[in-house]
N, C-alpha and C positions, 0 to 999 in steps of 0.2 A: 511255200515258205516265204518267198519274196513278197507275195500278196499280204500275208499275215504281218510281216515286218512293216509294210507300207501302211496298213490299217492301224497298227499300234502307233506308228509315227504320227499319223493324222490325228488319232485320238489324243495323244500327248499334247500336240499343238492346240487342239480344241480346248482341252482342259486349261492350258496355260492362258489361252485367249480369254476364257470365261473368268479366270482368276484375276485378270487385269481389268475387268469391266468396272470394278469399283475403284474410284480414285481416292488416294490418301494424301492429304497435304503434307508438306515437309514438317519436320519437328522443330525447326529453328524458330525463334521468336520473330514475329512480324514477317514471316515468309509469305510470299504470294500464294494465294489459294486459287486454283483453277475455277473458272466459272463456265456456265452454259446459259445461253440466252433463252428466256421464256419463248420467244418467237420460234427458235429452232426446235422446240418441243411441241409446237403447235398450240401453245396456250393462248388464252383470250386476253390480250394486253389491256383492253379497256377495263377489265374487271380488277386489275391490280390496284388502281386508285381506291376502288370501293373497299378492298381488303385492308389497305393501309389506313383509310379513314376510320374503319371499324376498330382497328387495333389502337389507333391514336385516341379515339373516343373512350376506349376501355383502358386507358392509362398505361399503355405499353411503352417499354423503353427500347427493346430490341426484338427483332423478328428475323429468323433465318430459315430458308428452305433449301435443303440439299437434294439433288437428284444424282444417285449413284456416287455420292461424295463431292460433287461439284456444286458450287453455290449458284442457285437459280434466282432466289430472291434474298435480299439482305437490306433491312431498313432499320434505322435508328431514329429515335424521336427526341425532339427538344435538344438538350445539351448532351445526351447520352451518345457514346461512340463505340466503335468495336473494341477499343482499349479500356472502356469503363469496366469497373468491377461490380458485380451484383451477386446476390445470394440465391441459392437453389431452393432453400426451404426444404420441404419434404421430397422434392424431386431428387435431392441428394441421398435419399434412402437407397436409391438404386446403386449408388457407388458402394455403400456399406454392404449391400447384398453381394456385389462382385468381390469385395475384399474378404468377406466371410468365406466365399467359395475358394478364393486363393489361399487363405490360411488353412482350409481343410485340405486342399491339394498338396500343400507343403508339409502336411502332417502335424500342424500345430493344434488342431482341434478336429472334432467331428460334430456335425450339426445335430446328431442325436445325443450328444453329451448333455448332461444336466447343466442348467445355467449356473448353479451354485458351484460347479467345478471351477469356474473362472470369476464368479462374483462373490464367492464365499458364502458360507451358511448364514442364514438370517438376513439375506438381502431384501426380503419382503416382510410384510406383517402377517404372512400366512403361517399355517402350521408347517412343521418340518415335512410331513407327509405330502401336503399340498405343494410345497415348494419343490420337492424332489421330482415331481412329475413335469416340471417346466424344463424345456430343453431349448437349445439355440434355435431349433426349427420352429418352436412355438412363437419365438420373437419374430422370426422372418415372415411368418404367416399371419401374425396378429391374432393368435389363438391361445395366449397365455392364460386366459380366464381372469386376469386381474381387472379390477373395476375401473373402466374409463370414465365413469360418472363422478369421480371425486372432484373436489373444487378445482384442482389444477392437475390435469392429466399429463402434463409435461414434467411434473415433479418426480424426481427419481429417489427421493428420500424413502426410507423404509416405511414411514408412517403413511405415505401416499399410495403404497403398493398393497392393495387390499384384495382379498379373495372375493370373486363374484360368481365364478362358475368353474367347473372342472376343465382342465386343459383339453383343448380340441373340440369343446362343445359349443363355443360361442366365439364368433368373429366380431372384433371391435377395433376400430382405428384408434390405437392407443400409443401416444408418442413416447412415454417413459420407457416401456420395455424395449422399444426400438433403440432409443438413445443409449441404453445400457449395453448394446452390442459393441459400442466403441470400447468399453472396458473389457469385454470379452476378447476383442482383437488384441488390445494392448497387453492384457495379462497373459494371453496365450502365446504371443509372439515376442514379448519383451521389447517391442518397438512402439513408439508413439504413433498415433493415428496419422499425423501429418507425414512422418517419415515413411510409414508403411505405404501410404497412398503414393508418395513420391517414388519410392523404389519399385513398386509393383505396377503402377499405372502411369504416372506423369512422365517419367523419363522415357518410357517406351512409346508413348502415344502423343505427347505434347499437351495432355490434358492437365495443365497446371492449375493449381488453386490452393486454397487454405481452409482448413477446418477451424472454426472460431466459435467459442461459446457465447451464446446470446441467452442470458438467463439460464434456464435448464437445458436448452437445446444446443447441440453441437452442429453448427450449420456450415455447409461448404460454400465458399465464395470463389468466383472465377469470372473470366471474360466470357461474353456470349458465344464466341466461336469455340471455346473449350467445351461448352455444353453440346455444341453441334458435333464436335469430335467424338464425344461420348456416345451420342446417338449412332454415329457412323460405326463405332466399334461394335455396337450390338447389331447393327445391320449386317455386319460381317461375322456374326457368331463369336464375338470376343477375340477376333484376330485383327491386328493392325497390319495390314498388308498380308504377308505370309507368316508373321510372327504371332503365335498364340499368346495372348495375355493370360488366358485361362484355358487349360487343356481339357478340363473335365466336362465333356459334352453332356453327360447326364445332368450335372448341376446346372449348366447353361440352359438346357431345355426346361428344367423345372423352375428356373427363375421367371420364365416368360410363359408359363402354362399354369392352369388352375392348380393351386397348392393344397386345397381342402374343399370340402363339399358344402361349405356354408356361404361363402362369397365366391361364386364361380369366376368372378372378374378380378381376382387377386392372386398373384403369383408369389414370388419371394420379393416383396416390397415393390413390385411393378403392378400397374393397373393394366388389365387385359380387356381388349375389345372383342366384339363378336360372340359373346357368350349368351346363354339363355336368360341370365339374370345378373343383377349386381346389387351391392349394398353401398351405402355412403356413410361417412363419419357421423357419429352421434345417434344414428338411427339403427334399430334392429329390424327394419323393414326390408324384405327382399323384393326388389323392383324388377318386374319382367323386362326382358330385352337387353340390348347393349347400352352401355353408358354413353357411347358416342356413335349413334347410328349413321351419322354422316361420314364417318371415317371407314377405311377398309376394315374388313372383319379381322385381319391378322395384325392390326395395329396394337402396339403396347406402348405404355407411356409412364414416365416419371412425372408426377403431378404434385406441385407444392403450393403452399399458402400464397395468396395474392397472385396466383396464375403463373407460377414458374413451371414451364412445361417443356419436356423433351419427349417427342413421340416418334415412333419408328414403324414404318410399314415395309417389310422386306419385299412383299409382292409388287409394290409400286416403286421400290428403290428410293423411298423418301424418308428424310429426317426433317422434322419440323420443330423449331425452337422458339419459345416466347418467354421473355423476361419482362418484369415491370411491376408497377404498383397494382393494388387490388382492382380487378374489374368490378362492374356493378352487380351487387346482389348474387354472388355465386358461391358463397360458403367457404369453409376452410380448405377443402380440396375440390377445386372448381372443375369437376368432370364435365358439367354442361358447357362451360366456357371452352374447354378443349373441343367439344363437339361443334360449337359455333365457329371456331377457327377453321375446322375441316370443312364446314359448310361453305364458308367464304372461299376457301382454297379450291373447293370443287368447281366453283364458278370460274376461277382463274384458269384452272386446268381444262375447262370446256368439257368436262366429262363427269361421270358419277363414280366415285370410289366407295360409296357407302355400303353398308351391310345389306340393305334391301332396296332394290331398284324398282319395286312395285309402288303402289300409291304411298306417298310420303305424307304422314299425318301432319308433320310440322310445317310442310309447305302448303297444306290445304286447310289448316285450322289456325285461327288466331284468337286471342282473347284480350279484353281491355275493360276498364282502365287498370293500370298497374303502376303504383299502389291503388288500392280500392278501399272505399269506406263502407259502401252499402251493397253493391252488386258487381258481379263480373258478367260480361257479355261475351258469349261464344260465337265467333263468326265461322259458320259451317257451310260454305257455299256449295259443297257437293251433296249436302243432305245426308251425311254418313250417320249410321246408327251408333250412338255413343253411350258408353258407360263411364260415369265421372265420379271420382271421389276426391276428397281433400285429406291430406296427410299432414299432421303437425310435425314439428321438429322432434317431438318425443315419440313419434311413431304411431300416434293415435289416428285411426282411419275413420272418416265420416262419409258414408255414402250420401249422395245428394240428388235432388230432382232438379232438372233443368226445365224451366217454364218459359216458353217463347224465347229460347236461347239465352235466358238470364239465370244467374245463380245468386241467391240471396246470401250475403256473407255478413249481414249486420250483427248476428249473434256470436261471431268469432271474436276471440280476444285479439288484441293488436299483436302483430308479429309476423314472422316469415312462415309460409306454408308451401307445400307441394300440391299442385293441381294435377291429378293423374287421370288421363283420358285414354280410354281403350275403345278401339273399333276393330271388330273381327279379331284377328290374332295379333294386332299391333297395338303398342302402348307408347304414349309420349308423356313426359313429365315436364311440367313448367314450374317455375317458382313465382310466387306472387307475395306481395306485402299487404297485409291488412293494417290499416291505420285509422 
C-alpha cells in the first residue's frame, strides 16, 4: 500500500512538472516576458542574420519565435516596435473560430444550426431551400457553396451572395460568409464582437486587440506579442496556464484537423500542414503534398493577407509570428511565404523540422529568370526525372515539354502562374510571373 501511495505521489509530481513546462507571460500590460537564448537551445547563431535579412527584404515589420512560451527570437524592422499596432487580416479568422466554439459551449448556438437562424431569412440571393442548407459549420469550413467568383467576394450584401454549388460539395476561400460569422456571434449572444472577445479571451489571456471594419471586412488589430500569446494558447490546447479558455476538446480538435474531404489542409478557419494535398484561394485545383513542406507535419497556422502569420507546432514547442506589408509575389493567403519562413528558421535551428527529410526538391531544383518573357530555365543538378506542368490562376493546367532544361513560355498571356514540378512521389510548386 505504501509503494502504491509513493507511486501515485511520484506520478502527480510528474504531471505537475509537465504542466509547468510551458511558460505563460503575465497578463499585465508591458509585463516582462521570459526569454531563452538561441545558443542555449543549440541553434546556429550565424544563420539568424540571414533569417532577419530575408524578413526585412520581404517587407516584414515584426517577427517572434517562442519556444515553450519563452521568447527566443524577436525582431522589429524600421520604426515598428513591440508596442506598434498592426492588423491580422485573415489570420484573425482563427479568433472567430475560437469564439464560435465558445458561444456553442455556452449554449448560445450550435454549429449545425442554419445560418438563417441568426442572419434572418433571405440573407443570400439563393432560394429558400438552398439557403436553409447552409449552416454555421459550412461558414467555418468554407463550404457554403456561395460563389467566390463574384466581382467582390468580400461583399456581404445579399446581391453578392449567389448560389454556385450545393453545400459541402465545393471548397472555396470566400471572405463574405466568414465575415458574417460576426453577426452570428453578436445575434446569438446579444454581445458585440469586441465585448465578447474581451470577456472570453482578452481578460483571461492578455490577448488584447480591437475588431475594426475595413470596407466589408471586420479585421482584428493588436500588438505583435498578442498574436504570439494567441499561438501559445493553441499550443496548450486552448488553456492559459491551467485555466481553460475553451473546454470543448472535441471542438478544439476539429478546429485544427481536416474539416471536410475537399481541402484536406483546412480545419475550422485554420490552415493545416502535413496533409496529402491542399487547395489555395481562387483555384479549384487540388495540389499534392503539404503547403509548407519545410515546416513540421503537425504545424497549423492562421495566415492572412500580406503575410500576417501565426503558426504553431506542438511537437516542436514552437510558435512563429510574422506581421508586415506584402511579401513579394505570394498571393492573398501566402502559404508559400509561410513555408519559406520555416525553411529559413530550420537553418537557424540547425536541424530539419520539415515534413519529409529525404531528397528535398526545392533544395535541389531552381529555375530562372523570374519574371520571364520567353523561357524558363530549370536547374536540375541531380538529373532527376521530372514531370512539369503550368497552372494558371483560373486552374487551367498545361502539360509542357522541357527541352535542354528550357521551357518556352512565349505563348502564355502575361500574368501570374504556378510551375508544378513532380519527381517520383514528391511535388513542388513555384510561382512565376510572365511579362
